[in-house]
C-alpha positions as CSV (number, residue, x, y, z in Angstrom):
1,M,0.0,0.0,0.0
2,A,2.8,2.4,0.9
3,T,4.4,1.8,-2.5
4,K,1.1,2.6,-4.3
5,K,0.7,5.9,-2.4
6,T,4.2,6.9,-3.3
7,A,3.7,6.1,-7.0
8,S,0.4,8.0,-6.9
9,K,2.1,11.1,-5.5
10,K,4.8,11.0,-8.1
11,K,2.2,11.2,-10.8
12,K,0.7,14.4,-9.5
13,K,1.9,17.6,-11.1
14,K,1.5,21.2,-10.0
15,K,-0.8,23.3,-12.1
16,V,1.4,25.6,-14.2
17,S,0.2,28.9,-15.4
18,A,0.7,30.3,-19.0
19,S,4.0,31.8,-17.8
20,G,5.3,28.6,-16.4
21,S,4.9,29.9,-12.8
22,T,3.4,27.7,-10.1
23,K,2.5,30.7,-8.0
24,K,-1.1,30.4,-6.7
25,S,-3.4,33.3,-7.2
26,P,-5.4,34.6,-4.1
27,L,-8.4,34.8,-6.4
28,R,-10.2,31.9,-8.0
29,R,-12.8,32.2,-10.7
30,K,-16.3,30.8,-9.8
31,R,-17.3,27.9,-12.0
32,T,-20.4,29.0,-13.8
33,R,-22.3,27.8,-16.8
34,S,-20.1,28.0,-19.9
35,S,-20.1,30.9,-22.3
36,T,-21.2,28.6,-25.1
37,A,-24.3,27.6,-23.1
38,S,-25.2,31.2,-22.2
39,S,-24.6,32.3,-25.8
40,A,-26.9,29.5,-27.1
41,E,-29.6,30.7,-24.7
42,A,-29.4,34.2,-26.2
43,P,-31.4,34.9,-29.3
44,S,-29.5,34.6,-32.6
45,K,-28.6,37.8,-34.5
46,A,-31.4,37.2,-37.0
47,E,-33.9,36.7,-34.2
48,Q,-32.8,39.8,-32.4
49,D,-32.8,41.9,-35.6
50,A,-36.4,40.7,-36.4
51,R,-37.5,41.5,-32.8
52,T,-35.9,45.0,-33.1
53,V,-37.6,45.7,-36.4
54,R,-41.0,44.6,-35.0
55,S,-40.5,47.0,-32.0
56,I,-39.7,50.0,-34.3
57,E,-42.6,49.2,-36.6
58,G,-44.9,48.8,-33.5
59,L,-44.0,52.3,-32.4
60,A,-44.8,53.7,-35.9
61,D,-48.0,51.7,-36.2
62,G,-49.2,53.2,-32.9
63,V,-48.7,56.7,-34.2
64,V,-50.5,55.8,-37.4
65,R,-53.5,54.3,-35.6
66,Q,-53.8,57.3,-33.4
67,S,-53.7,59.6,-36.4
68,L,-56.4,57.6,-38.3
69,G,-58.5,57.6,-35.2
70,H,-58.3,61.5,-35.1
71,R,-56.3,61.4,-31.9
72,D,-53.2,63.3,-31.1
73,P,-50.2,61.1,-32.0
74,S,-48.1,60.3,-28.9
75,F,-45.9,57.7,-27.2
76,D,-44.5,57.3,-23.8
77,V,-40.7,57.7,-23.0
78,P,-39.5,56.3,-19.7
79,T,-37.9,59.1,-17.6
80,R,-34.1,58.9,-17.5
81,S,-33.3,61.0,-14.4
82,R,-32.1,60.5,-10.9
83,S,-35.7,60.9,-9.6
84,N,-36.7,57.8,-11.5
85,V,-33.8,55.6,-10.4
86,H,-33.7,53.5,-7.2
87,F,-31.1,51.2,-5.7
88,D,-32.2,47.6,-5.6
89,K,-30.6,46.4,-2.4
90,K,-31.3,42.7,-3.1
91,A,-29.7,42.8,-6.5
92,R,-27.2,45.5,-5.5
93,V,-27.7,47.5,-8.7
94,L,-29.5,50.6,-9.9
95,R,-32.9,50.2,-11.4
96,M,-35.1,52.5,-13.5
97,G,-38.5,53.3,-12.1
98,D,-41.9,53.3,-13.9
99,A,-42.1,57.0,-14.4
100,A,-42.6,58.1,-18.1
101,Q,-43.3,61.2,-20.1
102,Q,-45.8,61.4,-22.9
103,R,-44.2,62.8,-26.1
104,L,-46.9,64.5,-28.2
105,L,-46.8,65.6,-31.8
106,F,-49.3,68.5,-31.4
107,N,-47.4,70.2,-28.6
108,L,-45.1,73.0,-29.4
109,G,-42.6,72.0,-26.7
110,Q,-42.5,68.4,-27.7
111,A,-43.2,68.3,-31.5
112,K,-39.5,68.6,-32.5
113,K,-38.4,65.8,-30.2
114,F,-41.4,63.7,-31.4
115,M,-40.3,64.0,-35.0
116,Q,-36.6,63.5,-34.2
117,T,-37.5,60.2,-32.4
118,I,-39.5,58.9,-35.4
119,L,-36.7,60.0,-37.7
120,V,-34.0,58.2,-35.8
121,A,-36.2,55.1,-35.4
122,D,-36.6,55.0,-39.2
123,G,-32.9,55.3,-39.7
124,C,-32.3,52.4,-37.2
125,R,-34.8,50.2,-39.0
126,D,-32.9,50.8,-42.3
127,L,-29.7,49.8,-40.6
128,V,-31.1,46.6,-39.1
129,R,-32.8,45.6,-42.3
130,A,-29.5,46.1,-44.2
131,G,-27.5,44.2,-41.7
132,K,-25.1,47.2,-41.3
133,T,-24.0,49.4,-38.4
134,L,-23.3,53.0,-38.0
135,S,-21.4,55.1,-35.4
136,L,-23.2,57.6,-33.2
137,R,-21.7,60.3,-35.4
138,G,-22.8,58.5,-38.6
139,M,-26.4,58.2,-37.3
140,Y,-26.4,61.9,-36.6
141,Y,-25.4,62.6,-40.2
142,K,-27.8,60.0,-41.6
143,S,-30.7,61.8,-39.8
144,L,-29.4,65.4,-40.6
145,H,-31.2,67.5,-43.2
146,T,-32.9,70.8,-43.5
147,I,-36.7,70.6,-43.2
148,E,-38.3,71.4,-46.5
149,G,-39.7,74.9,-46.8
150,T,-37.7,76.1,-43.7
151,K,-34.2,76.9,-42.7
152,E,-34.4,74.6,-39.7
153,K,-32.2,71.5,-39.4
154,T,-33.5,68.2,-37.9
155,F,-30.7,68.4,-35.4
156,E,-28.6,71.3,-34.1
157,G,-25.7,69.0,-33.1
158,Q,-24.8,65.4,-32.3
159,E,-25.7,65.9,-28.6
160,E,-29.4,66.1,-29.6
161,S,-29.1,63.0,-31.8
162,D,-27.4,61.0,-29.1
163,A,-30.0,62.0,-26.5
164,V,-32.9,61.0,-28.8
165,L,-31.2,57.6,-29.5
166,E,-31.1,56.9,-25.7
167,D,-34.8,57.9,-25.5
168,L,-35.5,55.4,-28.3
169,E,-33.6,52.7,-26.5
170,V,-35.8,52.9,-23.4
171,T,-39.0,53.4,-25.4
172,L,-38.4,50.3,-27.5
173,D,-36.6,48.3,-24.8
174,A,-34.1,47.7,-27.5
175,L,-30.5,48.6,-26.6
176,R,-28.2,50.7,-28.9
177,E,-26.4,47.6,-29.9
178,N,-29.7,46.0,-31.1
179,L,-30.3,49.2,-33.1
180,H,-27.0,48.6,-34.9
181,V,-25.5,51.9,-33.6
182,F,-22.1,51.9,-31.9
183,A,-19.8,54.4,-30.1
184,K,-16.2,55.1,-30.7
185,K,-13.9,52.2,-29.5
186,R,-12.3,52.9,-26.2
187,G,-10.6,50.3,-24.0
188,T,-8.0,47.5,-24.3
189,M,-7.6,44.0,-23.1
190,V,-4.7,41.5,-22.9
191,G,-4.4,38.2,-20.9
192,N,-5.1,34.5,-20.6
193,I,-8.2,34.2,-22.8
194,T,-9.1,33.6,-26.4
195,V,-12.1,35.4,-27.9
196,F,-14.0,35.1,-31.1
197,D,-14.8,38.5,-32.6
198,N,-17.3,38.3,-35.4
199,G,-15.9,34.8,-36.2
200,D,-12.2,35.8,-36.0
201,E,-10.2,34.0,-33.3
202,I,-8.2,36.4,-31.1
203,D,-5.6,35.0,-28.7
204,C,-5.3,37.8,-26.1
205,R,-2.0,36.3,-24.9
206,R,-0.4,37.3,-28.2
207,M,-1.4,41.0,-28.6
208,G,2.0,42.7,-28.4
209,T,2.2,46.2,-26.8
210,G,-1.0,47.4,-28.2
211,G,-3.4,44.8,-26.9
212,Y,-6.9,43.9,-28.2
213,A,-9.1,46.9,-28.8
214,I,-12.4,46.2,-27.1
215,P,-15.2,46.8,-29.5
216,S,-18.2,48.9,-28.6
217,I,-20.6,46.1,-29.3
218,C,-19.8,43.1,-27.1
219,E,-23.0,41.1,-27.4
220,P,-22.8,37.2,-27.6
221,S,-23.8,37.5,-31.3
222,V,-20.5,39.4,-31.9
223,I,-18.1,38.3,-29.1
224,Q,-17.8,34.7,-27.9
225,F,-15.3,33.4,-25.3
226,G,-12.9,30.5,-26.1
227,K,-10.3,29.0,-23.9
228,C,-9.9,31.0,-20.6
229,D,-7.1,30.2,-18.1
230,A,-7.4,33.4,-16.1
231,D,-8.3,33.5,-12.4
232,F,-9.5,37.1,-12.4
233,V,-9.8,40.4,-14.2
234,L,-7.7,43.5,-13.2
235,H,-9.3,46.6,-14.6
236,V,-7.2,49.8,-14.5
237,E,-8.4,53.3,-15.2
238,K,-6.1,54.5,-17.9
239,D,-4.1,53.3,-20.9
240,T,-0.9,54.7,-19.3
241,V,-1.2,52.4,-16.3
242,W,-2.4,49.5,-18.5
243,S,0.8,49.8,-20.6
244,R,3.0,49.5,-17.5
245,F,1.2,46.3,-16.5
246,N,1.3,44.9,-20.0
247,E,5.0,45.6,-20.5
248,D,5.8,44.0,-17.1
249,R,3.7,40.9,-18.2
250,F,1.6,41.2,-15.0
251,W,-1.2,39.3,-16.6
252,E,1.1,36.3,-17.4
253,K,2.8,36.3,-14.0
254,H,-0.5,36.5,-12.0
255,N,-2.7,34.6,-14.4
256,C,-5.3,37.2,-15.1
257,I,-6.9,39.4,-17.8
258,L,-5.9,43.0,-17.9
259,T,-8.4,45.7,-19.1
260,E,-8.6,49.5,-19.2
261,G,-11.4,51.9,-20.1
262,S,-9.6,55.1,-20.8
263,G,-11.1,56.8,-17.8
264,Q,-14.9,56.3,-17.5
265,P,-15.3,53.0,-19.2
266,P,-17.7,53.1,-22.2
267,R,-20.6,50.7,-22.5
268,G,-18.6,48.1,-24.6
269,V,-16.0,47.7,-21.9
270,R,-18.6,47.6,-19.1
271,R,-20.6,45.0,-21.0
272,L,-17.5,42.9,-21.6
273,L,-16.5,43.0,-17.9
274,H,-20.0,42.0,-17.0
275,R,-19.9,39.0,-19.3
276,L,-16.5,37.9,-18.1
277,N,-17.8,38.0,-14.5
278,S,-21.3,36.5,-15.1
279,E,-20.5,33.9,-17.8
280,L,-17.0,32.9,-16.8
281,G,-17.1,33.6,-13.1
282,L,-14.1,35.8,-13.1
283,P,-13.8,38.3,-10.2
284,V,-13.3,41.9,-11.3
285,I,-10.7,43.9,-9.3
286,C,-10.4,47.7,-10.0
287,L,-7.3,49.8,-9.7
288,L,-8.4,53.4,-10.0
289,D,-7.3,56.9,-8.9
290,C,-7.8,58.1,-5.4
291,D,-10.2,60.9,-6.2
292,P,-14.0,61.4,-6.5
293,W,-13.8,60.5,-10.2
294,G,-12.0,57.2,-9.6
295,H,-14.6,56.4,-6.9
296,Y,-17.4,57.3,-9.3
297,I,-16.0,55.0,-12.0
298,Y,-16.0,52.2,-9.5
299,S,-19.6,53.0,-8.6
300,V,-20.6,52.8,-12.2
301,I,-18.8,49.5,-12.8
302,K,-20.3,48.0,-9.6
303,Q,-23.8,49.3,-9.4
304,G,-24.5,50.9,-12.9
305,S,-25.0,54.5,-13.8
306,I,-28.0,56.7,-13.1
307,N,-28.3,57.8,-16.8
308,L,-28.2,54.2,-18.0
309,A,-30.0,52.5,-15.1
310,Y,-32.2,50.6,-17.6
311,E,-29.0,48.7,-18.6
312,S,-27.8,47.7,-15.1
313,G,-28.8,44.1,-15.5
314,R,-26.4,43.6,-18.3
315,M,-23.6,45.9,-17.2
316,A,-23.3,46.3,-13.5
317,I,-21.0,43.9,-11.5
318,P,-22.2,44.0,-7.8
319,D,-19.2,41.8,-6.7
320,A,-16.6,44.1,-8.2
321,R,-13.9,45.2,-5.7
322,F,-11.8,48.3,-5.3
323,L,-8.1,47.5,-4.8
324,G,-6.8,51.1,-4.8
325,I,-5.2,53.5,-4.9
326,R,-6.4,54.6,-1.4
327,S,-6.2,57.6,0.8
328,D,-3.8,56.0,3.3
329,D,-1.3,55.0,0.6
330,F,0.5,58.3,0.8
331,N,1.8,57.4,4.3
332,R,1.7,53.6,3.8
333,C,3.8,53.6,0.7
334,G,6.0,56.5,1.8
335,L,5.2,58.8,-1.1
336,S,6.6,62.3,-1.5
337,N,4.7,65.5,-1.4
338,D,5.2,65.8,-5.2
339,V,2.4,63.4,-5.9
340,K,-0.3,65.4,-4.0
341,I,-2.9,67.1,-6.1
342,E,-4.9,69.5,-4.1
343,L,-8.7,69.0,-3.9
344,D,-10.7,71.9,-5.3
345,D,-14.3,72.8,-4.4
346,R,-15.7,70.7,-7.2
347,D,-13.8,67.7,-5.9
348,R,-15.1,68.1,-2.4
349,K,-18.7,68.6,-3.5
350,R,-18.5,65.5,-5.7
351,A,-16.9,63.4,-2.9
352,R,-19.7,64.3,-0.5
353,E,-22.3,63.5,-3.2
354,I,-20.8,60.0,-3.7
355,A,-20.6,59.4,0.1
356,E,-24.4,60.0,0.2
357,Y,-25.2,57.5,-2.6
358,P,-27.5,54.9,-1.0
359,W,-25.1,52.1,-2.1
360,F,-22.2,53.8,-0.3
361,A,-24.0,55.4,2.6
362,D,-24.0,52.2,4.7
363,R,-20.5,51.1,3.7
364,K,-18.2,51.9,6.7
365,H,-15.1,51.3,4.7
366,W,-16.2,53.7,1.9
367,Q,-17.3,56.3,4.4
368,K,-13.9,56.1,6.1
369,E,-12.1,56.2,2.7
370,I,-13.9,59.3,1.4
371,K,-13.6,61.0,4.8
372,Q,-9.8,60.4,4.9
373,M,-9.4,61.8,1.4
374,L,-11.3,64.9,2.3
375,S,-9.2,65.2,5.5
376,N,-6.0,64.8,3.6
377,G,-7.0,67.7,1.3
378,F,-5.5,66.1,-1.7
379,K,-6.0,63.3,-4.3
380,M,-3.6,61.0,-6.0
381,E,-3.3,59.1,-9.3
382,V,-2.2,55.5,-9.7
383,E,0.8,56.9,-11.6
384,S,2.0,58.5,-8.3
385,L,3.4,55.0,-7.4
386,I,6.0,55.3,-10.1
387,T,7.8,57.8,-7.9
388,K,8.7,54.8,-5.7
389,D,10.0,52.7,-8.6
390,I,8.9,52.4,-12.3
391,S,7.5,48.9,-11.6
392,Y,6.4,49.4,-8.0
393,V,2.7,49.2,-8.8
394,T,3.1,45.9,-10.7
395,E,5.7,44.2,-8.6
396,T,4.9,45.3,-5.1
397,Y,1.7,47.4,-4.6
398,V,-0.9,45.2,-6.5
399,P,0.7,41.8,-5.7
400,E,0.8,42.6,-1.9
401,R,-2.8,43.9,-1.9
402,L,-4.0,40.8,-3.9
403,A,-2.1,38.4,-1.6
404,A,-3.7,40.0,1.5
405,K,-7.1,40.3,-0.2
406,D,-6.9,43.9,0.9
407,W,-9.7,45.6,-1.1
408,I,-12.9,47.6,-0.5
409,D,-16.2,46.0,-1.4
């Protein structure tokens, strides 16, 4: 028996990461249903497109029926404001309420927006039917013309067009991606995962210094996940910090996926992070600046945003964690006065607003963190750690915090 046990032990091998390291990560991905299974449950592209066209035509049919019935044409647009958003404590995400505004054609204050909404809806239907996509800027120009017999343009600027498109999303319950409209790409990824982008196989372990540009549309019909060896996702705020981590091969040494959102992450990045977390069970750890804006970015990643509360279910990551940088790091890391950036009145006001958010109000660690930052009187960027050593953040700061599981929930 003793001989058999010895032989059995000899056959066992340590799990080796992609880098050849046997180092164990303090984080472990939760085993969930596979990406293939969840993608199969989602409607196919053709089914989703057909559903979107029916929604747009349903809106138009309603207007026609009202007109033929000698009634004022109108439709309801859910209210996208803070007053119509609440925090769902059970789900730990922001939710949109039931409040809506009626948009009437025969109302001088609403007629223009009514016609703009119908115009954009018609443009989106053309896109979906043609199987093509347009950027937000492209949709603005597609809908732009001078109204016949007047000198008035349909839109004074892209801001108007973008706002109408968001109204259309909530009115139709059809997301921008379903309407075939995309935003400018912002965000990068590298790490131990393979993805399929519109059928093309992308090995994110072999993306050089530039990384994989995260597309603005990250739905299962466009992006599917292949082999994933990573234990977690480290999301950093800016490309400059991401480049340091990528050059130091942090993702390889610590068996993770490394992403960045160029500041406030766009919808595509947030959607991808959500899918990595919900479909692959990967914990999402955030390394952001120690300032009200870094705290807000974390809030958006974790709970969703007020303006896009109707998308929280497919973007928010309630289990996301804030690793740093933190208000006590100035003394803890022995940083110099050179890294201090004085808080201005706008910073202080924003910090107090964030502290009063219902999802932060009962979090003792967050109350302490924000109070300490205000007491310090200054904010700090992640790049301030470079003053210690060019690779201090990748070789000391983050590894130590991860090993100790020292983060704020």
